[in-house]
N, CA, C, O and the ligand as a Tripos MOL2 file, in Angstrom:
@<TRIPOS>MOLECULE
protein
  313   311    79     0     0
PROTEIN
NO_CHARGES

@<TRIPOS>ATOM
      1 N          88.5760  121.6610   69.0590 N.3       1 MET1
      2 CA         87.3900  122.3220   69.5910 C.3       1 MET1
      3 C          87.4550  123.8080   69.2960 C.2       1 MET1
      4 O          88.5230  124.4190   69.3440 O.2       1 MET1
      5 N          86.3130  124.3750   68.9940 N.am      2 ARG2
      6 CA         86.2780  125.8070   68.7370 C.3       2 ARG2
      7 C          86.4850  126.5670   70.0320 C.2       2 ARG2
      8 O          86.1350  126.0890   71.1110 O.2       2 ARG2
      9 N          87.0470  127.7330   69.9170 N.am      3 SER3
     10 CA         87.3070  128.5260   71.1040 C.3       3 SER3
     11 C          86.9560  129.9820   70.8360 C.2       3 SER3
     12 O          86.9970  130.4640   69.7040 O.2       3 SER3
     13 N          86.6060  130.6660   71.9280 N.am      4 SER4
     14 CA         86.4060  132.1010   71.8380 C.3       4 SER4
     15 C          87.7620  132.7490   71.5860 C.2       4 SER4
     16 O          88.7640  132.3250   72.1620 O.2       4 SER4
     17 N          87.8080  133.7570   70.7430 N.am      5 LYS5
     18 CA         89.1090  134.2710   70.3290 C.3       5 LYS5
     19 C          89.7000  135.3000   71.2900 C.2       5 LYS5
     20 O          90.8410  135.1550   71.7280 O.2       5 LYS5
     21 N          88.9310  136.3380   71.6210 N.am      6 PHE6
     22 CA         89.5720  137.4870   72.2520 C.3       6 PHE6
     23 C          89.1310  137.6910   73.6940 C.2       6 PHE6
     24 O          87.9440  137.5930   74.0070 O.2       6 PHE6
     25 N          90.0830  137.9730   74.5650 N.am      7 GLY7
     26 CA         89.7880  138.3420   75.9410 C.3       7 GLY7
     27 C          89.8510  137.1610   76.8710 C.2       7 GLY7
     28 O          89.2020  136.1420   76.6360 O.2       7 GLY7
     29 N          90.6320  137.2900   77.9330 N.am      8 ALA8
     30 CA         90.8000  136.1880   78.8810 C.3       8 ALA8
     31 C          89.4790  135.8660   79.5660 C.2       8 ALA8
     32 O          89.1500  134.6930   79.7470 O.2       8 ALA8
     33 N          88.7090  136.8960   79.9530 N.am      9 SER9
     34 CA         87.4640  136.6310   80.6790 C.3       9 SER9
     35 C          86.4520  135.9610   79.7640 C.2       9 SER9
     36 O          85.6840  135.1090   80.2100 O.2       9 SER9
     37 N          86.4410  136.3360   78.4820 N.am     10 ASN10
     38 CA         85.5510  135.6770   77.5190 C.3      10 ASN10
     39 C          85.9110  134.2080   77.3740 C.2      10 ASN10
     40 O          85.0320  133.3470   77.3230 O.2      10 ASN10
     41 N          87.2070  133.9250   77.3070 N.am     11 ARG11
     42 CA         87.6540  132.5370   77.1660 C.3      11 ARG11
     43 C          87.2480  131.7190   78.3920 C.2      11 ARG11
     44 O          86.8360  130.5650   78.2760 O.2      11 ARG11
     45 N          87.3730  132.3440   79.5820 N.am     12 LYS12
     46 CA         87.0030  131.6350   80.8150 C.3      12 LYS12
     47 C          85.5110  131.3030   80.8100 C.2      12 LYS12
     48 O          85.1190  130.1830   81.1390 O.2      12 LYS12
     49 N          84.6790  132.2830   80.4320 N.am     13 LEU13
     50 CA         83.2290  132.0520   80.3730 C.3      13 LEU13
     51 C          82.9060  130.9480   79.3680 C.2      13 LEU13
     52 O          82.0660  130.0850   79.6190 O.2      13 LEU13
     53 N          83.5910  130.9960   78.2280 N.am     14 PHE14
     54 CA         83.3670  130.0140   77.1660 C.3      14 PHE14
     55 C          83.7370  128.6150   77.6390 C.2      14 PHE14
     56 O          82.9850  127.6630   77.4310 O.2      14 PHE14
     57 N          84.8990  128.4930   78.2740 N.am     15 ASP15
     58 CA         85.3440  127.1830   78.7810 C.3      15 ASP15
     59 C          84.3680  126.6310   79.8090 C.2      15 ASP15
     60 O          84.0590  125.4400   79.8070 O.2      15 ASP15
     61 N          83.8790  127.5140   80.6950 N.am     16 LYS16
     62 CA         82.9350  127.0960   81.7350 C.3      16 LYS16
     63 C          81.6540  126.5590   81.0850 C.2      16 LYS16
     64 O          81.1400  125.5130   81.4810 O.2      16 LYS16
     65 N          81.1440  127.2880   80.0800 N.am     17 ALA17
     66 CA         79.9020  126.8770   79.4150 C.3      17 ALA17
     67 C          80.0890  125.5540   78.6950 C.2      17 ALA17
     68 O          79.2250  124.6790   78.7650 O.2      17 ALA17
     69 N          81.2300  125.3980   77.9920 N.am     18 ILE18
     70 CA         81.4740  124.1790   77.2370 C.3      18 ILE18
     71 C          81.5880  122.9840   78.1770 C.2      18 ILE18
     72 O          81.0680  121.9060   77.8900 O.2      18 ILE18
     73 N          82.2850  123.1880   79.3210 N.am     19 ARG19
     74 CA         82.4260  122.0900   80.2720 C.3      19 ARG19
     75 C          81.0670  121.6940   80.8440 C.2      19 ARG19
     76 O          80.7760  120.5070   80.9890 O.2      19 ARG19
     77 N          80.2250  122.6990   81.1750 N.am     20 ALA20
     78 CA         78.8910  122.4140   81.7220 C.3      20 ALA20
     79 C          78.0290  121.7100   80.6870 C.2      20 ALA20
     80 O          77.2040  120.8600   81.0180 O.2      20 ALA20
     81 N          78.2350  122.0800   79.4280 N.am     21 LYS21
     82 CA         77.4450  121.5260   78.3330 C.3      21 LYS21
     83 C          77.7730  120.0500   78.1060 C.2      21 LYS21
     84 O          76.8850  119.2510   77.8070 O.2      21 LYS21
     85 N          79.0620  119.6890   78.2510 N.am     22 LEU22
     86 CA         79.4890  118.3240   77.9440 C.3      22 LEU22
     87 C          79.3490  117.3780   79.1320 C.2      22 LEU22
     88 O          79.4790  116.1640   78.9750 O.2      22 LEU22
     89 N          79.0840  117.9280   80.3310 N.am     23 THR23
     90 CA         78.9380  117.0850   81.5180 C.3      23 THR23
     91 C          77.6590  116.2600   81.4360 C.2      23 THR23
     92 O          76.6630  116.6980   80.8600 O.2      23 THR23
     93 N          77.6960  115.0610   82.0190 N.am     24 ARG24
     94 CA         76.4820  114.2650   82.1410 C.3      24 ARG24
     95 C          75.8250  114.5770   83.4750 C.2      24 ARG24
     96 O          76.4910  114.6530   84.5080 O.2      24 ARG24
     97 N          74.5160  114.7560   83.4380 N.am     25 TYR25
     98 CA         73.7870  115.1170   84.6540 C.3      25 TYR25
     99 C          72.9150  113.9600   85.1060 C.2      25 TYR25
    100 O          72.5750  113.0610   84.3370 O.2      25 TYR25
    101 N          72.5610  114.0220   86.4060 N.am     26 GLU26
    102 CA         71.6970  112.9850   86.9680 C.3      26 GLU26
    103 C          70.2720  113.2010   86.4800 C.2      26 GLU26
    104 O          69.7500  114.3160   86.5160 O.2      26 GLU26
    105 N          69.6520  112.1220   86.0240 N.am     27 CYS27
    106 CA         68.2840  112.2030   85.5120 C.3      27 CYS27
    107 C          67.3130  112.3820   86.6880 C.2      27 CYS27
    108 O          67.3260  111.5780   87.6200 O.2      27 CYS27
    109 N          66.4590  113.4450   86.6540 N.am     28 PRO28
    110 CA         65.4890  113.6310   87.7390 C.3      28 PRO28
    111 C          64.4200  112.5410   87.7620 C.2      28 PRO28
    112 O          63.7150  112.3780   88.7580 O.2      28 PRO28
    113 N          64.3040  111.7990   86.6660 N.am     29 LYS29
    114 CA         63.2550  110.7860   86.5830 C.3      29 LYS29
    115 C          63.7590  109.4090   87.0410 C.2      29 LYS29
    116 O          63.1420  108.7810   87.9010 O.2      29 LYS29
    117 N          64.8890  108.9350   86.4630 N.am     30 CYS30
    118 CA         65.3430  107.5820   86.7810 C.3      30 CYS30
    119 C          66.5930  107.5710   87.6670 C.2      30 CYS30
    120 O          66.9860  106.5100   88.1520 O.2      30 CYS30
    121 N          67.2290  108.7350   87.8890 N.am     31 GLY31
    122 CA         68.3470  108.8180   88.8190 C.3      31 GLY31
    123 C          69.6920  108.4120   88.2520 C.2      31 GLY31
    124 O          70.6870  108.4480   88.9760 O.2      31 GLY31
    125 N          69.7640  108.0220   86.9770 N.am     32 LYS32
    126 CA         71.0480  107.6490   86.3780 C.3      32 LYS32
    127 C          71.7420  108.8860   85.8070 C.2      32 LYS32
    128 O          71.0900  109.8570   85.4220 O.2      32 LYS32
    129 N          73.0710  108.8340   85.7590 N.am     33 PHE33
    130 CA         73.8230  109.9610   85.2120 C.3      33 PHE33
    131 C          73.9230  109.8060   83.7000 C.2      33 PHE33
    132 O          74.9880  109.5000   83.1630 O.2      33 PHE33
    133 N          72.8070  110.0200   83.0290 N.am     34 LYS34
    134 CA         72.7610  109.7870   81.5900 C.3      34 LYS34
    135 C          72.1330  110.9410   80.8300 C.2      34 LYS34
    136 O          71.8170  110.8050   79.6480 O.2      34 LYS34
    137 N          71.9480  112.0740   81.4910 N.am     35 VAL35
    138 CA         71.2970  113.1950   80.8180 C.3      35 VAL35
    139 C          72.3360  114.0220   80.0580 C.2      35 VAL35
    140 O          73.2730  114.5570   80.6510 O.2      35 VAL35
    141 N          72.1580  114.1190   78.7500 N.am     36 THR36
    142 CA         73.0650  114.9060   77.9120 C.3      36 THR36
    143 C          72.2880  115.9930   77.1900 C.2      36 THR36
    144 O          71.0640  115.9400   77.0750 O.2      36 THR36
    145 N          73.0320  116.9800   76.7050 N.am     37 ARG37
    146 CA         72.3980  118.1070   76.0280 C.3      37 ARG37
    147 C          72.0490  117.7080   74.6010 C.2      37 ARG37
    148 O          72.9080  117.2630   73.8400 O.2      37 ARG37
    149 N          70.7770  117.8740   74.2480 N.am     38 LYS38
    150 CA         70.3610  117.5340   72.8970 C.3      38 LYS38
    151 C          70.3630  118.7660   72.0100 C.2      38 LYS38
    152 O          70.8020  118.7120   70.8610 O.2      38 LYS38
    153 N          69.8810  119.8540   72.5340 N.am     39 SER39
    154 CA         69.8190  121.0950   71.7900 C.3      39 SER39
    155 C          69.8800  122.2370   72.7970 C.2      39 SER39
    156 O          70.0460  121.9980   73.9930 O.2      39 SER39
    157 N          69.7510  123.4580   72.3330 N.am     40 ASN40
    158 CA         69.7940  124.5950   73.2450 C.3      40 ASN40
    159 C          68.6900  124.4740   74.2920 C.2      40 ASN40
    160 O          67.5050  124.5190   73.9590 O.2      40 ASN40
    161 N          69.0840  124.3170   75.5720 N.am     41 ALA41
    162 CA         68.1600  124.2120   76.7150 C.3      41 ALA41
    163 C          67.2830  122.9620   76.6680 C.2      41 ALA41
    164 O          66.3060  122.8700   77.4100 O.2      41 ALA41
    165 N          67.6140  122.0090   75.8150 N.am     42 LEU42
    166 CA         66.8470  120.7660   75.7620 C.3      42 LEU42
    167 C          67.7660  119.6060   76.1480 C.2      42 LEU42
    168 O          68.7950  119.3800   75.5130 O.2      42 LEU42
    169 N          67.3820  118.8770   77.1960 N.am     43 TRP43
    170 CA         68.2110  117.8140   77.7640 C.3      43 TRP43
    171 C          67.5060  116.4870   77.6520 C.2      43 TRP43
    172 O          66.3010  116.3920   77.8860 O.2      43 TRP43
    173 N          68.2540  115.4610   77.2930 N.am     44 LEU44
    174 CA         67.6440  114.1630   77.0400 C.3      44 LEU44
    175 C          68.3590  113.0820   77.8470 C.2      44 LEU44
    176 O          69.5890  113.0290   77.8800 O.2      44 LEU44
    177 N          67.5630  112.2060   78.5080 N.am     45 CYS45
    178 CA         68.1410  111.0830   79.2340 C.3      45 CYS45
    179 C          68.3350  109.9230   78.2770 C.2      45 CYS45
    180 O          67.3920  109.4710   77.6270 O.2      45 CYS45
    181 N          69.5770  109.4450   78.1970 N.am     46 LYS46
    182 CA         69.8980  108.3610   77.2570 C.3      46 LYS46
    183 C          69.3870  107.0250   77.7740 C.2      46 LYS46
    184 O          69.3160  106.0540   77.0210 O.2      46 LYS46
    185 N          69.0260  106.9690   79.0690 N.am     47 SER47
    186 CA         68.5830  105.7100   79.6480 C.3      47 SER47
    187 C          67.0760  105.5290   79.5230 C.2      47 SER47
    188 O          66.6150  104.5380   78.9580 O.2      47 SER47
    189 N          66.2930  106.4950   80.0550 N.am     48 CYS48
    190 CA         64.8430  106.3230   80.0490 C.3      48 CYS48
    191 C          64.1550  107.1290   78.9560 C.2      48 CYS48
    192 O          62.9500  106.9830   78.7540 O.2      48 CYS48
    193 N          64.8980  107.9810   78.2430 N.am     49 GLY49
    194 CA         64.3190  108.7000   77.1090 C.3      49 GLY49
    195 C          63.5490  109.9560   77.4740 C.2      49 GLY49
    196 O          62.9580  110.5980   76.6050 O.2      49 GLY49
    197 N          63.5510  110.3130   78.7540 N.am     50 ALA50
    198 CA         62.8400  111.5220   79.1660 C.3      50 ALA50
    199 C          63.6060  112.7550   78.7100 C.2      50 ALA50
    200 O          64.8370  112.7570   78.7030 O.2      50 ALA50
    201 N          62.8870  113.7960   78.3300 N.am     51 SER51
    202 CA         63.5530  115.0350   77.9480 C.3      51 SER51
    203 C          63.1200  116.1510   78.8950 C.2      51 SER51
    204 O          61.9900  116.1770   79.3820 O.2      51 SER51
    205 N          64.0440  117.0650   79.1400 N.am     52 PHE52
    206 CA         63.8040  118.1350   80.0950 C.3      52 PHE52
    207 C          64.1650  119.4720   79.4760 C.2      52 PHE52
    208 O          65.0970  119.5780   78.6780 O.2      52 PHE52
    209 N          63.3990  120.5030   79.8640 N.am     53 ALA53
    210 CA         63.7670  121.8720   79.5170 C.3      53 ALA53
    211 C          64.6030  122.4100   80.6600 C.2      53 ALA53
    212 O          64.1830  122.3350   81.8150 O.2      53 ALA53
    213 N          65.7700  122.9480   80.3680 N.am     54 GLY54
    214 CA         66.6480  123.4380   81.4250 C.3      54 GLY54
    215 C          67.3930  124.6610   80.9640 C.2      54 GLY54
    216 O          66.9220  125.4220   80.1180 O.2      54 GLY54
    217 N          68.5790  124.8400   81.5410 N.am     55 GLY55
    218 CA         69.4080  125.9560   81.1300 C.3      55 GLY55
    219 C          70.0140  125.6960   79.7560 C.2      55 GLY55
    220 O          70.0100  124.5660   79.2690 O.2      55 GLY55
    221 N          70.5350  126.7550   79.1360 N.am     56 ALA56
    222 CA         71.1090  126.6170   77.8030 C.3      56 ALA56
    223 C          72.3370  125.7130   77.8150 C.2      56 ALA56
    224 O          72.5440  124.9380   76.8810 O.2      56 ALA56
    225 N          73.1720  125.8080   78.8890 N.am     57 TYR57
    226 CA         74.4170  125.0480   78.9090 C.3      57 TYR57
    227 C          74.5450  124.1090   80.0970 C.2      57 TYR57
    228 O          75.5320  123.3820   80.2050 O.2      57 TYR57
    229 N          73.5430  124.1130   81.0050 N.am     58 SER58
    230 CA         73.5470  123.1540   82.1050 C.3      58 SER58
    231 C          72.1030  122.7560   82.3900 C.2      58 SER58
    232 O          71.1640  123.4640   82.0260 O.2      58 SER58
    233 N          71.9440  121.6090   83.0490 N.am     59 LEU59
    234 CA         70.5940  121.0730   83.2550 C.3      59 LEU59
    235 C          69.7250  122.0380   84.0420 C.2      59 LEU59
    236 O          68.5260  122.1540   83.7860 O.2      59 LEU59
    237 N          70.3370  122.7360   85.0110 N.am     60 GLU60
    238 CA         69.5920  123.7300   85.7790 C.3      60 GLU60
    239 C          70.3520  125.0420   85.7840 C.2      60 GLU60
    240 O          71.5490  125.0680   86.0670 O.2      60 GLU60
    241 N          69.6670  126.1230   85.4730 N.am     61 SER61
    242 CA         70.3220  127.4270   85.5320 C.3      61 SER61
    243 C          70.0140  128.0860   86.8710 C.2      61 SER61
    244 O          69.1250  127.6480   87.6020 O.2      61 SER61
    245 N          70.7690  129.1580   87.1870 N.am     62 GLU62
    246 CA         70.5190  129.8630   88.4470 C.3      62 GLU62
    247 C          69.1310  130.4810   88.4320 C.2      62 GLU62
    248 O          68.4220  130.4360   89.4370 O.2      62 GLU62
    249 N          68.7370  131.0550   87.3070 N.am     63 ALA63
    250 CA         67.4080  131.6680   87.1970 C.3      63 ALA63
    251 C          66.3220  130.6040   87.3620 C.2      63 ALA63
    252 O          65.2720  130.8590   87.9510 O.2      63 ALA63
    253 N          66.5940  129.3990   86.8280 N.am     64 GLY64
    254 CA         65.6300  128.3100   86.9480 C.3      64 GLY64
    255 C          65.4490  127.8710   88.3870 C.2      64 GLY64
    256 O          64.3370  127.5590   88.8160 O.2      64 GLY64
    257 N          66.5720  127.8470   89.1510 N.am     65 GLN65
    258 CA         66.4960  127.4640   90.5630 C.3      65 GLN65
    259 C          65.6780  128.4760   91.3530 C.2      65 GLN65
    260 O          64.8950  128.1060   92.2270 O.2      65 GLN65
    261 N          65.8660  129.7710   91.0370 N.am     66 ILE66
    262 CA         65.0990  130.8260   91.7210 C.3      66 ILE66
    263 C          63.6150  130.6640   91.3980 C.2      66 ILE66
    264 O          62.7700  130.7620   92.2880 O.2      66 ILE66
    265 N          63.3000  130.4170   90.1320 N.am     67 ALA67
    266 CA         61.9000  130.2450   89.7210 C.3      67 ALA67
    267 C          61.2780  129.0400   90.4260 C.2      67 ALA67
    268 O          60.1320  129.0890   90.8720 O.2      67 ALA67
    269 N          62.0550  127.9540   90.5170 N.am     68 LYS68
    270 CA         61.5530  126.7400   91.1620 C.3      68 LYS68
    271 C          61.2330  127.0150   92.6290 C.2      68 LYS68
    272 O          60.1960  126.5880   93.1360 O.2      68 LYS68
    273 N          62.1490  127.7440   93.3170 N.am     69 ARG69
    274 CA         61.9420  128.0720   94.7220 C.3      69 ARG69
    275 C          60.7010  128.9490   94.9080 C.2      69 ARG69
    276 O          59.9080  128.7300   95.8230 O.2      69 ARG69
    277 N          60.5420  129.9520   94.0220 N.am     70 LEU70
    278 CA         59.3910  130.8480   94.1210 C.3      70 LEU70
    279 C          58.0890  130.0790   93.9130 C.2      70 LEU70
    280 O          57.1040  130.3170   94.6120 O.2      70 LEU70
    281 N          58.0870  129.1590   92.9520 N.am     71 ILE71
    282 CA         56.8830  128.3630   92.6810 C.3      71 ILE71
    283 C          56.5500  127.4960   93.8890 C.2      71 ILE71
    284 O          55.3820  127.3620   94.2540 O.2      71 ILE71
    285 N          57.5850  126.8970   94.5190 N.am     72 ALA72
    286 CA         57.3620  126.0670   95.6970 C.3      72 ALA72
    287 C          56.7920  126.8810   96.8460 C.2      72 ALA72
    288 O          55.8890  126.4320   97.5520 O.2      72 ALA72
    289 N          57.3370  128.1050   97.0320 N.am     73 GLU73
    290 CA         56.8350  128.9780   98.0900 C.3      73 GLU73
    291 C          55.3940  129.3890   97.8230 C.2      73 GLU73
    292 O          54.5760  129.4330   98.7420 O.2      73 GLU73
    293 N          55.0870  129.6860   96.5810 N.am     74 TYR74
    294 CA         53.7390  130.1030   96.2030 C.3      74 TYR74
    295 C          52.7570  128.9540   96.4530 C.2      74 TYR74
    296 O          51.6530  129.1770   96.9510 O.2      74 TYR74
    297 N          53.1560  127.7340   96.1110 N.am     75 ASP75
    298 CA         52.3030  126.5550   96.3100 C.3      75 ASP75
    299 C          52.0230  126.3430   97.7930 C.2      75 ASP75
    300 O          50.9120  125.9860   98.1840 O.2      75 ASP75
    301 N          53.0700  126.5730   98.6250 N.am     76 LYS76
    302 CA         52.9190  126.3550  100.0650 C.3      76 LYS76
    303 C          51.9470  127.3770  100.6570 C.2      76 LYS76
    304 O          51.1250  127.0520  101.5130 O.2      76 LYS76
    305 N          52.0630  128.6340  100.1760 N.am     77 GLY77
    306 CA         51.2230  129.7080  100.7140 C.3      77 GLY77
    307 C          49.7670  129.6020  100.2840 C.2      77 GLY77
    308 O          48.8760  130.0040  101.0320 O.2      77 GLY77
    309 N          49.5120  129.0770   99.1100 N.am     78 ALA78
    310 CA         48.1390  129.0720   98.5810 C.3      78 ALA78
    311 C          47.2820  127.9620   99.1950 C.2      78 ALA78
    312 O          46.1070  127.8280   98.8530 O.2      78 ALA78
    313 ZN         66.3560  108.8930   82.9610 Zn       79 ZN79
@<TRIPOS>BOND
     1     1     2 1
     2     2     3 1
     3     3     4 2
     4     3     5 am
     5     5     6 1
     6     6     7 1
     7     7     8 2
     8     7     9 am
     9     9    10 1
    10    10    11 1
    11    11    12 2
    12    11    13 am
    13    13    14 1
    14    14    15 1
    15    15    16 2
    16    15    17 am
    17    17    18 1
    18    18    19 1
    19    19    20 2
    20    19    21 am
    21    21    22 1
    22    22    23 1
    23    23    24 2
    24    23    25 am
    25    25    26 1
    26    26    27 1
    27    27    28 2
    28    27    29 am
    29    29    30 1
    30    30    31 1
    31    31    32 2
    32    31    33 am
    33    33    34 1
    34    34    35 1
    35    35    36 2
    36    35    37 am
    37    37    38 1
    38    38    39 1
    39    39    40 2
    40    39    41 am
    41    41    42 1
    42    42    43 1
    43    43    44 2
    44    43    45 am
    45    45    46 1
    46    46    47 1
    47    47    48 2
    48    47    49 am
    49    49    50 1
    50    50    51 1
    51    51    52 2
    52    51    53 am
    53    53    54 1
    54    54    55 1
    55    55    56 2
    56    55    57 am
    57    57    58 1
    58    58    59 1
    59    59    60 2
    60    59    61 am
    61    61    62 1
    62    62    63 1
    63    63    64 2
    64    63    65 am
    65    65    66 1
    66    66    67 1
    67    67    68 2
    68    67    69 am
    69    69    70 1
    70    70    71 1
    71    71    72 2
    72    71    73 am
    73    73    74 1
    74    74    75 1
    75    75    76 2
    76    75    77 am
    77    77    78 1
    78    78    79 1
    79    79    80 2
    80    79    81 am
    81    81    82 1
    82    82    83 1
    83    83    84 2
    84    83    85 am
    85    85    86 1
    86    86    87 1
    87    87    88 2
    88    87    89 am
    89    89    90 1
    90    90    91 1
    91    91    92 2
    92    91    93 am
    93    93    94 1
    94    94    95 1
    95    95    96 2
    96    95    97 am
    97    97    98 1
    98    98    99 1
    99    99   100 2
   100    99   101 am
   101   101   102 1
   102   102   103 1
   103   103   104 2
   104   103   105 am
   105   105   106 1
   106   106   107 1
   107   107   108 2
   108   107   109 am
   109   109   110 1
   110   110   111 1
   111   111   112 2
   112   111   113 am
   113   113   114 1
   114   114   115 1
   115   115   116 2
   116   115   117 am
   117   117   118 1
   118   118   119 1
   119   119   120 2
   120   119   121 am
   121   121   122 1
   122   122   123 1
   123   123   124 2
   124   123   125 am
   125   125   126 1
   126   126   127 1
   127   127   128 2
   128   127   129 am
   129   129   130 1
   130   130   131 1
   131   131   132 2
   132   131   133 am
   133   133   134 1
   134   134   135 1
   135   135   136 2
   136   135   137 am
   137   137   138 1
   138   138   139 1
   139   139   140 2
   140   139   141 am
   141   141   142 1
   142   142   143 1
   143   143   144 2
   144   143   145 am
   145   145   146 1
   146   146   147 1
   147   147   148 2
   148   147   149 am
   149   149   150 1
   150   150   151 1
   151   151   152 2
   152   151   153 am
   153   153   154 1
   154   154   155 1
   155   155   156 2
   156   155   157 am
   157   157   158 1
   158   158   159 1
   159   159   160 2
   160   159   161 am
   161   161   162 1
   162   162   163 1
   163   163   164 2
   164   163   165 am
   165   165   166 1
   166   166   167 1
   167   167   168 2
   168   167   169 am
   169   169   170 1
   170   170   171 1
   171   171   172 2
   172   171   173 am
   173   173   174 1
   174   174   175 1
   175   175   176 2
   176   175   177 am
   177   177   178 1
   178   178   179 1
   179   179   180 2
   180   179   181 am
   181   181   182 1
   182   182   183 1
   183   183   184 2
   184   183   185 am
   185   185   186 1
   186   186   187 1
   187   187   188 2
   188   187   189 am
   189   189   190 1
   190   190   191 1
   191   191   192 2
   192   191   193 am
   193   193   194 1
   194   194   195 1
   195   195   196 2
   196   195   197 am
   197   197   198 1
   198   198   199 1
   199   199   200 2
   200   199   201 am
   201   201   202 1
   202   202   203 1
   203   203   204 2
   204   203   205 am
   205   205   206 1
   206   206   207 1
   207   207   208 2
   208   207   209 am
   209   209   210 1
   210   210   211 1
   211   211   212 2
   212   211   213 am
   213   213   214 1
   214   214   215 1
   215   215   216 2
   216   215   217 am
   217   217   218 1
   218   218   219 1
   219   219   220 2
   220   219   221 am
   221   221   222 1
   222   222   223 1
   223   223   224 2
   224   223   225 am
   225   225   226 1
   226   226   227 1
   227   227   228 2
   228   227   229 am
   229   229   230 1
   230   230   231 1
   231   231   232 2
   232   231   233 am
   233   233   234 1
   234   234   235 1
   235   235   236 2
   236   235   237 am
   237   237   238 1
   238   238   239 1
   239   239   240 2
   240   239   241 am
   241   241   242 1
   242   242   243 1
   243   243   244 2
   244   243   245 am
   245   245   246 1
   246   246   247 1
   247   247   248 2
   248   247   249 am
   249   249   250 1
   250   250   251 1
   251   251   252 2
   252   251   253 am
   253   253   254 1
   254   254   255 1
   255   255   256 2
   256   255   257 am
   257   257   258 1
   258   258   259 1
   259   259   260 2
   260   259   261 am
   261   261   262 1
   262   262   263 1
   263   263   264 2
   264   263   265 am
   265   265   266 1
   266   266   267 1
   267   267   268 2
   268   267   269 am
   269   269   270 1
   270   270   271 1
   271   271   272 2
   272   271   273 am
   273   273   274 1
   274   274   275 1
   275   275   276 2
   276   275   277 am
   277   277   278 1
   278   278   279 1
   279   279   280 2
   280   279   281 am
   281   281   282 1
   282   282   283 1
   283   283   284 2
   284   283   285 am
   285   285   286 1
   286   286   287 1
   287   287   288 2
   288   287   289 am
   289   289   290 1
   290   290   291 1
   291   291   292 2
   292   291   293 am
   293   293   294 1
   294   294   295 1
   295   295   296 2
   296   295   297 am
   297   297   298 1
   298   298   299 1
   299   299   300 2
   300   299   301 am
   301   301   302 1
   302   302   303 1
   303   303   304 2
   304   303   305 am
   305   305   306 1
   306   306   307 1
   307   307   308 2
   308   307   309 am
   309   309   310 1
   310   310   311 1
   311   311   312 2
@<TRIPOS>SUBSTRUCTURE
     1 MET1         2 RESIDUE 1 A MET
     2 ARG2         6 RESIDUE 1 A ARG
     3 SER3        10 RESIDUE 1 A SER
     4 SER4        14 RESIDUE 1 A SER
     5 LYS5        18 RESIDUE 1 A LYS
     6 PHE6        22 RESIDUE 1 A PHE
     7 GLY7        26 RESIDUE 1 A GLY
     8 ALA8        30 RESIDUE 1 A ALA
     9 SER9        34 RESIDUE 1 A SER
    10 ASN10       38 RESIDUE 1 A ASN
    11 ARG11       42 RESIDUE 1 A ARG
    12 LYS12       46 RESIDUE 1 A LYS
    13 LEU13       50 RESIDUE 1 A LEU
    14 PHE14       54 RESIDUE 1 A PHE
    15 ASP15       58 RESIDUE 1 A ASP
    16 LYS16       62 RESIDUE 1 A LYS
    17 ALA17       66 RESIDUE 1 A ALA
    18 ILE18       70 RESIDUE 1 A ILE
    19 ARG19       74 RESIDUE 1 A ARG
    20 ALA20       78 RESIDUE 1 A ALA
    21 LYS21       82 RESIDUE 1 A LYS
    22 LEU22       86 RESIDUE 1 A LEU
    23 THR23       90 RESIDUE 1 A THR
    24 ARG24       94 RESIDUE 1 A ARG
    25 TYR25       98 RESIDUE 1 A TYR
    26 GLU26      102 RESIDUE 1 A GLU
    27 CYS27      106 RESIDUE 1 A CYS
    28 PRO28      110 RESIDUE 1 A PRO
    29 LYS29      114 RESIDUE 1 A LYS
    30 CYS30      118 RESIDUE 1 A CYS
    31 GLY31      122 RESIDUE 1 A GLY
    32 LYS32      126 RESIDUE 1 A LYS
    33 PHE33      130 RESIDUE 1 A PHE
    34 LYS34      134 RESIDUE 1 A LYS
    35 VAL35      138 RESIDUE 1 A VAL
    36 THR36      142 RESIDUE 1 A THR
    37 ARG37      146 RESIDUE 1 A ARG
    38 LYS38      150 RESIDUE 1 A LYS
    39 SER39      154 RESIDUE 1 A SER
    40 ASN40      158 RESIDUE 1 A ASN
    41 ALA41      162 RESIDUE 1 A ALA
    42 LEU42      166 RESIDUE 1 A LEU
    43 TRP43      170 RESIDUE 1 A TRP
    44 LEU44      174 RESIDUE 1 A LEU
    45 CYS45      178 RESIDUE 1 A CYS
    46 LYS46      182 RESIDUE 1 A LYS
    47 SER47      186 RESIDUE 1 A SER
    48 CYS48      190 RESIDUE 1 A CYS
    49 GLY49      194 RESIDUE 1 A GLY
    50 ALA50      198 RESIDUE 1 A ALA
    51 SER51      202 RESIDUE 1 A SER
    52 PHE52      206 RESIDUE 1 A PHE
    53 ALA53      210 RESIDUE 1 A ALA
    54 GLY54      214 RESIDUE 1 A GLY
    55 GLY55      218 RESIDUE 1 A GLY
    56 ALA56      222 RESIDUE 1 A ALA
    57 TYR57      226 RESIDUE 1 A TYR
    58 SER58      230 RESIDUE 1 A SER
    59 LEU59      234 RESIDUE 1 A LEU
    60 GLU60      238 RESIDUE 1 A GLU
    61 SER61      242 RESIDUE 1 A SER
    62 GLU62      246 RESIDUE 1 A GLU
    63 ALA63      250 RESIDUE 1 A ALA
    64 GLY64      254 RESIDUE 1 A GLY
    65 GLN65      258 RESIDUE 1 A GLN
    66 ILE66      262 RESIDUE 1 A ILE
    67 ALA67      266 RESIDUE 1 A ALA
    68 LYS68      270 RESIDUE 1 A LYS
    69 ARG69      274 RESIDUE 1 A ARG
    70 LEU70      278 RESIDUE 1 A LEU
    71 ILE71      282 RESIDUE 1 A ILE
    72 ALA72      286 RESIDUE 1 A ALA
    73 GLU73      290 RESIDUE 1 A GLU
    74 TYR74      294 RESIDUE 1 A TYR
    75 ASP75      298 RESIDUE 1 A ASP
    76 LYS76      302 RESIDUE 1 A LYS
    77 GLY77      306 RESIDUE 1 A GLY
    78 ALA78      310 RESIDUE 1 A ALA
    79 ZN79       313 GROUP 0 **** ****
């Protein structure tokens, strides 16, 4: 596997991203743990074939969670 070359903190960030990238996530549509990364920020469920836009290295990013919460709050207020 390729690795980041220089700096302990860089290597830690790289390892974290790679691990998040290779993990299987629960499909929001069918509930099976079959969602894998297809491309940058593009996630595909191997079971039902649904594709999702998410974080670059994980199904949901922190910024995405904040956006989701803000949208939910806005919907409730309107
Ligand atoms: Zn699915």
